[in-house]
Each structure stands twice: as C-alpha cells, then as structure tokens.
LUMSEPA-220958 format. One line per 5 residues: number of its first residue (from 0); their letters; for each residue x, y, z of N, C-alpha, C. Coordinates in steps of 0.1 Angstrom, whole numbers, plus 5000, padded with zeros to 4 digits. Example, Ala and Ser with C-alpha at 12.3 -4.5 7.8 and 13.67 -1.06 7.14 Angstrom:
0 = AS = 5132:4943:5078:5123:4955:5078:5132:4967:5078; 5128:4978:5071:5137:4989:5071:5129:5000:5079
END
This chain:
0 = MSTPP = 1896:6824:0908:1889:6833:0907:1900:6847:0905; 1899:6856:0902:1907:6866:0896:1909:6874:0908; 1920:6881:0908:1922:6893:0917:1919:6904:0911; 1909:6915:0921:1911:6928:0911:1920:6935:0912; 1925:6945:0902:1938:6951:0900:1940:6958:0912
5 = SDALL = 1929:6967:0919:1930:6973:0930:1937:6968:0942; 1931:6952:0947:1937:6944:0954:1948:6936:0956; 1950:6936:0939:1967:6931:0935:1979:6941:0940; 1973:6954:0943:1985:6967:0945:1985:6967:0958; 1975:6962:0966:1972:6965:0979:1981:6952:0985
10 = IAYLN = 1976:6941:0977:1986:6931:0983:2005:6929:0984; 2007:6937:0968:2018:6940:0969:2024:6947:0976; 2017:6961:0979:2025:6972:0988:2025:6963:1005; 2014:6954:1008:2016:6953:1023:2030:6940:1019; 2029:6933:1010:2037:6920:1013:2053:6932:1014
15 = NVLAQ = 2059:6942:1004:2065:6951:1005:2069:6958:1016; 2058:6961:1024:2056:6966:1040:2064:6957:1050; 2057:6945:1049:2060:6937:1052:2075:6931:1056; 2084:6931:1044:2098:6930:1039:2106:6938:1051; 2100:6951:1050:2109:6963:1052:2110:6960:1064
20 = INFYF = 2094:6960:1073:2094:6956:1090:2105:6941:1093; 2100:6931:1089:2111:6921:1089:2125:6923:1092; 2129:6931:1082:2144:6935:1079:2147:6945:1091; 2138:6959:1093:2147:6970:1101:2144:6965:1113; 2128:6965:1118:2122:6963:1127:2130:6952:1135
25 = GMFIF = 2134:6938:1126:2136:6925:1130:2155:6925:1133; 2160:6936:1126:2175:6942:1129:2179:6947:1142; 2167:6959:1146:2167:6965:1156:2162:6955:1168; 2159:6949:1167:2151:6940:1183:2164:6930:1183; 2172:6925:1169:2181:6917:1174:2193:6920:1181
30 = TFGIA = 2196:6932:1179:2207:6943:1179:2207:6940:1194; 2194:6954:1197:2190:6957:1211:2188:6944:1219; 2183:6935:1216:2176:6925:1229:2186:6913:1229; 2196:6911:1221:2211:6903:1220:2217:6912:1234; 2216:6926:1228:2224:6931:1239:2222:6936:1255
35 = GNILN = 2208:6937:1253:2201:6941:1268:2200:6927:1273; 2200:6915:1269:2204:6902:1276:2214:6892:1281; 2227:6898:1276:2239:6901:1280:2239:6911:1288; 2237:6920:1289:2242:6929:1302:2230:6921:1312; 2219:6920:1308:2212:6915:1318:2217:6903:1331
40 = ILILS = 2219:6892:1320:2232:6883:1329:2244:6885:1334; 2250:6896:1328:2261:6903:1334:2260:6909:1348; 2247:6916:1352:2244:6924:1362:2243:6914:1373; 2230:6905:1369:2224:6897:1376:2235:6881:1383; 2246:6887:1373:2254:6873:1378:2267:6884:1391
45 = QRPLR = 2264:6895:1393:2269:6903:1406:2262:6899:1418; 2271:6906:1428:2264:6904:1440:2260:6918:1442; 2251:6919:1451:2241:6907:1457:2229:6900:1451; 2231:6905:1435:2216:6898:1429:2219:6887:1429; 2231:6883:1428:2232:6866:1423:2229:6857:1436
50 = TNSCA = 2229:6862:1446:2224:6851:1455:2208:6853:1458; 2202:6860:1452:2188:6861:1454:2176:6852:1442; 2171:6845:1449:2163:6834:1440:2154:6840:1428; 2151:6849:1430:2143:6858:1417:2150:6860:1409; 2164:6863:1410:2174:6868:1400:2181:6859:1389
55 = IIFFG = 2182:6843:1402:2185:6836:1395:2175:6833:1379; 2163:6834:1385:2151:6831:1375:2154:6840:1364; 2154:6854:1367:2156:6861:1356:2166:6860:1350; 2180:6853:1354:2191:6854:1349:2187:6838:1337; 2177:6828:1338:2175:6822:1331:2166:6825:1320
60 = SSTAG = 2157:6833:1325:2149:6838:1312:2158:6845:1301; 2166:6855:1307:2177:6860:1300:2181:6851:1291; 2185:6838:1292:2195:6828:1290:2185:6824:1275; 2175:6819:1279:2167:6818:1273:2163:6824:1258; 2158:6837:1262:2157:6848:1257:2166:6851:1246
65 = IIAIV = 2181:6848:1249:2190:6851:1243:2189:6840:1228; 2183:6829:1231:2184:6814:1226:2172:6818:1210; 2161:6824:1220:2146:6828:1213:2149:6834:1203; 2160:6849:1206:2162:6860:1195:2169:6855:1185; 2180:6847:1188:2190:6843:1179:2182:6832:1166
70 = SGLVS = 2178:6823:1173:2170:6813:1163:2157:6818:1157; 2152:6827:1166:2138:6838:1154:2142:6845:1148; 2154:6849:1144:2150:6868:1142:2162:6866:1128; 2175:6859:1134:2184:6857:1120:2179:6854:1110; 2172:6845:1106:2167:6838:1094:2157:6849:1086
75 = RVLSG = 2150:6859:1097:2138:6868:1091:2147:6880:1088; 2156:6884:1092:2162:6895:1088:2173:6892:1075; 2182:6882:1074:2186:6877:1062:2174:6872:1053; 2164:6867:1055:2154:6867:1043:2154:6880:1034; 2154:6891:1036:2154:6899:1027:2169:6902:1018
80 = VTTDL = 2175:6893:1020:2194:6900:1018:2197:6886:1011; 2196:6870:1014:2199:6860:1010:2184:6849:1014; 2188:6837:1008:2179:6825:1008:2178:6819:1026; 2164:6821:1029:2163:6811:1040:2162:6796:1040; 2171:6791:1049:2172:6780:1045:2162:6770:1055
85 = SATVN = 2160:6778:1059:2146:6772:1071:2133:6772:1067; 2133:6780:1051:2118:6781:1043:2119:6766:1032; 2130:6760:1031:2134:6751:1023:2140:6738:1025; 2145:6736:1039:2154:6720:1040:2144:6722:1057; 2139:6707:1054:2131:6703:1064:2136:6702:1081
90 = WICRL = 2151:6694:1078:2155:6695:1091:2157:6708:1098; 2162:6718:1090:2168:6728:1099:2151:6733:1098; 2144:6735:1093:2128:6742:1096:2123:6741:1110; 2123:6720:1109:2118:6717:1123:2128:6719:1137; 2139:6720:1134:2148:6724:1145:2149:6738:1148
95 = RGFII = 2146:6746:1139:2145:6762:1143:2132:6764:1147; 2119:6758:1141:2109:6760:1151:2108:6752:1167; 2114:6739:1164:2113:6735:1181:2118:6747:1191; 2133:6752:1188:2144:6761:1192:2137:6771:1197; 2128:6776:1190:2119:6791:1193:2108:6787:1196
100 = FSSRA = 2103:6779:1199:2091:6779:1210:2090:6769:1219; 2098:6764:1222:2104:6759:1233:2111:6774:1241; 2122:6778:1234:2130:6785:1242:2119:6800:1244; 2110:6803:1239:2103:6811:1239:2093:6811:1254; 2092:6799:1250:2079:6793:1264:2088:6791:1279
105 = VTFWL = 2100:6786:1275:2109:6791:1289:2108:6804:1295; 2112:6816:1287:2110:6828:1288:2099:6833:1294; 2090:6831:1286:2073:6834:1294:2075:6827:1308; 2076:6813:1308:2070:6810:1319:2080:6811:1330; 2096:6815:1329:2108:6814:1338:2100:6830:1345
110 = IMFAS = 2092:6841:1338:2088:6851:1344:2076:6850:1352; 2069:6839:1349:2056:6834:1359:2063:6827:1369; 2071:6825:1371:2078:6816:1380:2086:6822:1393; 2089:6839:1384:2095:6847:1394:2084:6849:1399; 2073:6854:1396:2061:6860:1403:2054:6850:1414
115 = VDRWL = 2059:6836:1414:2054:6827:1422:2064:6829:1432; 2081:6829:1427:2089:6833:1443:2085:6844:1447; 2081:6854:1441:2082:6866:1450:2068:6864:1459; 2059:6860:1453:2045:6856:1464:2051:6846:1476; 2060:6836:1472:2062:6827:1486:2073:6834:1492
120 = LSSTN = 2083:6846:1491:2090:6851:1495:2082:6861:1505; 2073:6868:1501:2067:6878:1505:2052:6875:1519; 2051:6860:1518:2044:6854:1525:2044:6853:1538; 2031:6855:1551:2034:6855:1562:2042:6841:1566; 2033:6831:1561:2040:6816:1566:2052:6812:1566
125 = ALRRQ = 2059:6810:1575:2075:6809:1575:2080:6799:1563; 2071:6788:1562:2072:6775:1559:2073:6776:1542; 2064:6788:1541:2063:6793:1526:2075:6799:1523; 2079:6809:1530:2090:6817:1527:2103:6808:1527; 2105:6802:1532:2117:6788:1531:2117:6782:1516
130 = LSSMK = 2105:6781:1508:2105:6778:1498:2110:6783:1484; 2111:6796:1490:2118:6806:1482:2135:6805:1483; 2141:6796:1474:2154:6797:1476:2162:6792:1462; 2177:6798:1463:2182:6790:1454:2181:6779:1447; 2181:6769:1456:2180:6753:1452:2167:6754:1446
135 = NSLRG = 2154:6759:1451:2146:6759:1443:2139:6764:1426; 2149:6775:1427:2147:6782:1417:2151:6776:1406; 2168:6771:1412:2174:6764:1398:2167:6748:1395; 2156:6744:1404:2151:6732:1406:2138:6737:1393; 2133:6746:1394:2120:6751:1386:2126:6758:1376
140 = IGIIT = 2137:6763:1372:2143:6767:1358:2143:6750:1350; 2151:6737:1357:2150:6727:1353:2141:6721:1347; 2128:6720:1356:2118:6711:1353:2107:6722:1342; 2109:6736:1345:2103:6744:1331:2107:6741:1317; 2122:6741:1317:2128:6736:1307:2127:6726:1302
145 = IISII = 2125:6715:1308:2122:6702:1304:2105:6698:1298; 2101:6704:1305:2086:6707:1306:2085:6711:1283; 2088:6722:1287:2086:6726:1273:2093:6716:1263; 2101:6715:1265:2110:6704:1256:2101:6694:1250; 2095:6686:1259:2085:6676:1258:2074:6680:1252
150 = IHSQL = 2070:6694:1257:2055:6695:1251:2056:6705:1234; 2069:6706:1229:2071:6712:1216:2080:6701:1209; 2084:6690:1214:2087:6677:1205:2078:6675:1192; 2067:6678:1194:2058:6676:1185:2061:6684:1171; 2067:6697:1175:2070:6706:1164:2077:6697:1153
155 = FYCYE = 2087:6686:1153:2097:6677:1145:2089:6670:1135; 2074:6669:1137:2067:6659:1129:2060:6670:1123; 2054:6679:1130:2044:6692:1125:2050:6699:1114; 2060:6701:1114:2066:6716:1109:2070:6711:1096; 2074:6720:1084:2076:6712:1071:2080:6725:1063
160 = ANLVD = 2089:6724:1056:2095:6731:1047:2084:6734:1033; 2091:6743:1027:2086:6745:1014:2068:6746:1011; 2064:6752:1019:2048:6748:1020:2043:6765:1015; 2029:6760:1004:2019:6773:1001:2009:6774:1010; 2006:6786:1008:1990:6790:1013:1993:6786:1029
165 = TPLQC = 2004:6790:1034:2001:6791:1048:2015:6809:1048; 2010:6812:1063:2019:6823:1069:2032:6825:1064; 2039:6814:1069:2053:6811:1065:2055:6799:1053; 2069:6800:1045:2066:6787:1043:2074:6772:1048; 2080:6780:1063:2084:6768:1071:2068:6771:1088
170 = FTKNI = 2064:6760:1081:2051:6763:1091:2040:6751:1094; 2031:6744:1101:2029:6733:1105:2019:6725:1092; 2024:6715:1088:2019:6709:1076:2004:6707:1078; 1998:6699:1083:1979:6700:1084:1975:6709:1093; 1961:6706:1091:1950:6713:1104:1953:6703:1115
175 = PCRLM = 1955:6694:1118:1955:6688:1130:1968:6695:1137; 1976:6696:1128:1992:6699:1136:1991:6716:1140; 1981:6723:1126:1982:6737:1131:1978:6737:1144; 1960:6731:1146:1953:6733:1156:1962:6731:1170; 1968:6717:1169:1973:6716:1181:1988:6732:1186
180 = NDLTF = 1994:6732:1173:2005:6743:1177:1996:6757:1182; 1989:6759:1177:1982:6773:1180:1975:6774:1191; 1974:6762:1196:1962:6762:1208:1974:6762:1220; 1981:6753:1216:1996:6754:1224:2001:6769:1226; 2007:6772:1216:2010:6787:1219:2004:6794:1226
185 = AIITI = 1990:6797:1221:1980:6807:1227:1974:6807:1243; 1975:6787:1246:1968:6790:1258:1982:6785:1267; 1991:6776:1266:2003:6775:1273:2011:6781:1275; 2019:6785:1264:2024:6798:1263:2024:6814:1268; 2013:6816:1262:2008:6831:1265:1999:6832:1277
190 = LIPLI = 1984:6828:1270:1976:6826:1284:1978:6822:1299; 1976:6811:1300:1982:6805:1314:1997:6812:1321; 2003:6815:1314:2013:6825:1325:2008:6836:1327; 2001:6845:1320:1998:6858:1321:1983:6859:1333; 1978:6845:1331:1973:6846:1343:1977:6843:1358
195 = FIILF = 1984:6833:1354:1991:6833:1367:2000:6843:1372; 2006:6855:1364:2014:6863:1368:2004:6870:1376; 1992:6873:1369:1983:6883:1379:1978:6878:1388; 1979:6865:1390:1967:6860:1403:1979:6860:1409; 1992:6856:1408:2005:6857:1420:2009:6867:1427
200 = GLMTI = 2005:6880:1415:2011:6895:1415:2001:6901:1430; 1987:6900:1424:1975:6901:1436:1981:6898:1446; 1981:6884:1447:1984:6876:1460:1997:6885:1468; 2007:6886:1460:2021:6894:1465:2019:6909:1474; 2010:6913:1463:2007:6929:1472:1996:6926:1481
205 = SNMRL = 1987:6915:1484:1979:6915:1496:1987:6909:1507; 1998:6904:1505:2007:6896:1513:2017:6911:1520; 2021:6915:1511:2026:6928:1514:2020:6937:1525; 2012:6939:1524:2004:6948:1532:2000:6940:1539; 1998:6926:1541:1995:6921:1558:2011:6919:1565
210 = TRIRV = 2020:6918:1559:2031:6925:1565:2033:6934:1570; 2026:6946:1560:2032:6961:1567:2022:6961:1581; 2010:6958:1580:2006:6957:1593:2006:6949:1605; 2015:6937:1599:2018:6930:1613:2031:6938:1617; 2041:6943:1606:2052:6950:1613:2054:6963:1622
215 = EPTAV = 2042:6972:1615:2043:6985:1621:2040:6983:1638; 2032:6974:1641:2028:6976:1658:2040:6972:1666; 2050:6966:1662:2061:6960:1663:2074:6964:1665; 2072:6984:1659:2080:6987:1653:2089:6988:1667; 2083:6998:1674:2096:6997:1690:2100:6985:1693
220 = AIANV = 2092:6976:1695:2100:6965:1700:2114:6961:1693; 2113:6961:1682:2127:6959:1680:2138:6972:1676; 2137:6978:1685:2146:6994:1687:2163:6990:1688; 2158:6978:1701:2175:6973:1704:2186:6966:1691; 2177:6960:1684:2182:6948:1676:2196:6957:1667
225 = ATQKI = 2205:6947:1666:2220:6953:1662:2220:6960:1647; 2223:6973:1645:2225:6981:1634:2230:6978:1623; 2242:6965:1623:2243:6960:1609:2230:6948:1605; 2222:6942:1611:2214:6933:1611:2201:6942:1606; 2199:6953:1611:2190:6959:1606:2193:6962:1592
230 = STRKS = 2203:6970:1592:2208:6978:1575:2209:6962:1564; 2215:6948:1572:2210:6943:1561:2198:6939:1555; 2187:6937:1564:2178:6934:1563:2169:6943:1554; 2171:6956:1558:2167:6970:1546:2169:6966:1535; 2187:6964:1535:2190:6962:1520:2183:6947:1511
235 = SKKID = 2180:6939:1520:2174:6929:1514:2163:6932:1506; 2154:6938:1516:2141:6940:1515:2140:6951:1505; 2147:6961:1501:2149:6970:1493:2152:6962:1477; 2160:6952:1478:2161:6944:1466:2146:6937:1463; 2143:6931:1470:2128:6923:1469:2121:6927:1464
240 = HRLFR = 2118:6943:1472:2111:6951:1466:2110:6960:1448; 2123:6961:1446:2127:6963:1433:2125:6951:1423; 2130:6940:1425:2125:6932:1419:2113:6931:1415; 2104:6927:1427:2089:6928:1423:2079:6937:1416; 2090:6951:1415:2083:6959:1406:2086:6961:1390
245 = MLFVQ = 2100:6956:1390:2107:6953:1376:2097:6940:1372; 2095:6927:1379:2085:6919:1375:2071:6919:1372; 2068:6935:1378:2053:6934:1375:2057:6946:1363; 2063:6953:1360:2067:6960:1345:2066:6950:1336; 2075:6940:1337:2078:6932:1326:2067:6923:1322
250 = SVCLG = 2058:6919:1333:2045:6914:1330:2032:6921:1319; 2034:6937:1322:2027:6941:1318:2030:6943:1305; 2044:6945:1299:2047:6945:1287:2046:6935:1277; 2047:6923:1287:2045:6909:1279:2032:6903:1276; 2021:6909:1280:2009:6907:1280:2006:6920:1266
255 = LFTLP = 2012:6930:1263:2010:6937:1256:2014:6932:1242; 2028:6924:1242:2033:6926:1233:2029:6910:1227; 2027:6899:1236:2022:6887:1232:2006:6882:1233; 1999:6891:1236:1987:6886:1235:1979:6889:1222; 1981:6900:1213:1980:6898:1199:1982:6887:1189
260 = LAIEK = 1993:6881:1194:1995:6869:1184:1987:6855:1187; 1986:6854:1204:1979:6844:1207:1963:6847:1202; 1961:6859:1204:1945:6861:1198:1943:6859:1182; 1953:6864:1173:1957:6861:1159:1955:6846:1157; 1961:6836:1168:1965:6820:1164:1952:6820:1166
265 = LYATL = 1944:6817:1181:1934:6816:1182:1919:6816:1168; 1921:6830:1161:1913:6834:1153:1916:6825:1144; 1928:6824:1140:1935:6812:1127:1926:6802:1128; 1928:6795:1141:1926:6783:1142:1909:6783:1137; 1901:6792:1142:1885:6791:1143:1882:6790:1128
270 = TMDMQ = 1889:6799:1123:1883:6806:1110:1894:6795:1095; 1895:6785:1102:1907:6776:1091:1897:6772:1080; 1886:6771:1078:1877:6762:1070:1873:6775:1062; 1871:6786:1066:1863:6795:1060:1874:6794:1046; 1866:6801:1036:1871:6806:1021:1874:6821:1022
275 = KSALQ = 1889:6821:1017:1890:6834:1021:1898:6842:1006; 1896:6854:1006:1900:6858:0992:1917:6862:0992; 1924:6865:0981:1938:6866:0982:1940:6880:0995; 1931:6894:0986:1934:6897:1000:1933:6897:1014; 1925:6889:1016:1921:6889:1033:1929:6880:1035
280 = TTIEN = 1935:6870:1030:1945:6861:1033:1960:6869:1033; 1964:6876:1028:1975:6887:1028:1975:6895:1043; 1961:6899:1043:1961:6911:1053:1962:6901:1067; 1956:6888:1068:1960:6884:1079:1974:6876:1082; 1981:6874:1070:1996:6869:1072:2004:6883:1071
285 = FIYQV = 1998:6893:1073:2005:6906:1079:2005:6909:1091; 1994:6908:1097:1990:6906:1112:1997:6895:1117; 1997:6886:1112:2002:6878:1117:2017:6878:1124; 2024:6881:1108:2041:6883:1112:2044:6896:1120; 2031:6901:1119:2038:6919:1128:2037:6918:1142
290 = ALINT = 2026:6905:1149:2024:6897:1160:2035:6892:1164; 2039:6886:1156:2051:6872:1159:2063:6881:1164; 2064:6892:1150:2078:6897:1156:2079:6906:1170; 2067:6908:1173:2060:6912:1185:2064:6907:1197; 2068:6898:1198:2066:6883:1207:2083:6885:1208
295 = FFAVG = 2089:6887:1198:2107:6888:1201:2111:6904:1209; 2105:6912:1208:2108:6923:1214:2100:6923:1228; 2095:6914:1234:2087:6909:1250:2102:6902:1252; 2107:6894:1241:2116:6886:1250:2131:6896:1249; 2131:6907:1241:2141:6917:1241:2140:6927:1254
300 = MPFYV = 2133:6930:1260:2133:6940:1268:2133:6939:1279; 2138:6931:1283:2139:6929:1303:2148:6937:1307; 2160:6937:1302:2169:6944:1302:2166:6961:1305; 2157:6965:1295:2155:6980:1293:2142:6986:1304; 2136:6973:1306:2125:6975:1317:2132:6973:1330
305 = NILAG = 2141:6967:1333:2146:6967:1348:2156:6980:1348; 2162:6985:1340:2172:6996:1342:2156:7006:1346; 2148:7007:1341:2136:7016:1343:2131:7014:1352; 2129:7004:1357:2117:7000:1370:2127:6993:1380; 2141:6992:1383:2150:6985:1393:2152:6995:1399
310 = GSIYR = 2152:7006:1395:2159:7017:1409:2171:7018:1409; 2178:7021:1419:2192:7021:1421:2196:7008:1424; 2190:6997:1427:2197:6984:1430:2201:6979:1415; 2194:6981:1402:2196:6979:1392:2208:6985:1385; 2202:7000:1388:2215:7007:1382:2229:7008:1386
315 = NGLFS = 2229:7003:1402:2242:7002:1405:2245:6991:1401; 2242:6983:1395:2251:6970:1394:2254:6974:1381; 2247:6978:1371:2249:6982:1360:2268:6994:1361; 2265:7002:1368:2277:7010:1368:2287:7005:1374; 2283:6996:1384:2294:6983:1388:2304:6975:1378
320 = LKNKI = 2293:6970:1370:2300:6963:1357:2305:6973:1349; 2300:6985:1349:2308:6992:1338:2323:6997:1342; 2326:6996:1352:2338:7000:1363:2344:6987:1362; 2343:6980:1366:2348:6964:1363:2354:6966:1348; 2349:6969:1337:2351:6963:1323:2361:6977:1322
325 = VRKLM = 2358:6989:1327:2370:7002:1325:2381:6995:1332; 2386:6989:1344:2397:6987:1351:2402:6974:1346; 2396:6966:1338:2402:6955:1331:2405:6961:1314; 2401:6974:1311:2412:6976:1299:2423:6982:1300; 2420:6987:1314:2429:7002:1319:2443:6990:1320
330 = CTQRL = 2436:6978:1328:2449:6968:1334:2457:6960:1320; 2451:6961:1311:2456:6954:1296:2461:6965:1291; 2458:6977:1294:2466:6984:1282:2484:6990:1295; 2478:6989:1305:2492:6990:1313:2502:6977:1310; 2499:6967:1305:2506:6955:1310:2519:6953:1299
335 = PQNTQ = 2514:6958:1288:2523:6960:1278:2535:6970:1283; 2531:6979:1288:2544:6988:1291:2549:6986:1301; 2546:6979:1312:2552:6972:1326:2560:6961:1316; 2556:6955:1310:2564:6944:1299:2581:6948:1295; 2579:6963:1289:2591:6969:1279:2600:6972:1295
END
C-alpha cells in the first residue's frame, strides 16, 4: 500500500524533528544530568549527610543514574553525527540495552527504597526505627542491584541489532521478547516503584503526625535536657525532614517523566497485532522516542530537585563543597610560588 504524498511529507517532518530532539535535548540532558549527579554524589559524601541512611540511598541512585545516562544518551546524541554501533553490532546492542534497563531500574527502585527508609525512621515503633541504618541501606542497595541484573539478563537473548519495522534498530527481536520487556519495564520498573512510593509516602506523613501528637504533651518534661543533645536532635530531624521533602518532589517528577513511556509500552504491547499505516507507525515511534528520552530527564534531575527542595541543608552542602574546591585551587596555586 503506497503512502499518500501528504503523509510522506509529515513522516519526513516528524523524523527530522525527532533527530533534532535526540541531538539537542539529548545533549542538554547528558550535560546537566551528568554534572548534576556528580555534584549530588560529592554533596551527599559530606558530613553530616554521609552518615544518613537515606542520603546513602540517594548516593547509590545518583551513581546508577550516571551509568544510565552515559549508556543511554551517548549513542542517541552521536547518531546524528556518526554511526551508532549499537544499532548494527549485536553484542554492543545487547550490552547497552542491559546496562540501560538495569541501571535505570536501580535508580528508580532506590528512590522507592528511600521512601521505605523514611517510613521506618518516622515510625513510632522503636524496632522499625532501628531498621533505618547505614548497614541496611547498603544491604538494600546491593540486593536491588542484584535483582535488577537478574531480571534484565533476558535482554542478552531478546535484544538484536539491524532490525526493521521497530522503534529502534536495536530492539527486542520477537513478540514474546517484546511482550516480556515492555511489561517488565512498565510494571516492574515504573508502576510498582511509584505505587510503593505513594504508599510509603502517605504512611510516613501519618507517622509524622502521630509523632507530633505524642511529642507536644511532653514538651515541658524535656525542658531540662542538655542543650547540646537538643540541638543535635533538632539538627538530625531537620535533615530528615529535608530529605523527605526532596524524596517527595523527586517522586512526583519521576511519575511525570516516566509514566508516559510505561503507558506507551503497554499500548504498543496491546496493539502489536494491529495493522498500522506508515504514518501511524511513525507517529507512535515519535511518541515512543520522546517518552524514552524523558525517562533520562527523570534520571538526571535529582540534583536540581534537591537544590530547590532540600532547603538550607542541601544548599549549605553545596556551598561547603564550593569552598573546599576554592581552597584546594588556591593551595595548588601557592605551591609553585613556595617552591621558588
């Protein structure tokens, strides 16, 4: 069936626009995403944040985010300039797909794990609060990473290069693989973490209200507690509150930028047996790739969300990092003068 001239022009236009989006928007996300995640790691490595169980989880999420951005966007940006080897070489295609999907899943699941940690810490049950620890945070990061690797190991079989009539040349090679990959991404990588984030977020808010009700009647009884202990406790609670707010804003942004791809994948899975025109296929491919690149925006945004939502706690960490860098640069400039 031939394509009408008007449809052919629209197809060419959409393909051109998509190429521009992949290059310019991809370059923007790559630059600011990598810079933001690196700054996130440096700030979360400082005291007192590095001793906080939730901050360690954010640290792991930012590390996985860097891996996802590098593996997912480098080839997309360079595809407009040079040949994308992942589209033509099978082992590169499979390895890249595995790294992208597993690291992106780790990033999103660690944000969900951070919401569980906030719920544990805010609980009125002392045993639950004890579960929020550095040891358990590191253990959780390791378990989530291993599970993600196991779940996405099927990509070494399912992904193949040089495909046609697929959104990308490097894509799932048959219907069973496509069904498995689409449902895994939509349900396991996106929907389940979002559901748990909302659930544990509401439970955390409930815990915070219960704690406030319990603390207020006993305010007079603690008037004689040492000033240093009170100050330390207030500082710790302030950090916890800021981290919860950062987590909440990140969760909202995560839903906004990842749900469209989950919905599109579910739609593609349900309509894979339908006969579609060239224009409809092009439009769906356009929507798919725009939704796909938005997921990398979700991976690259945490630092900027933290700056806006983290309050003075996070901004002080950024200023402290800046001062350390300035001092080191000044010291390196003075060393040659001293040797002379």
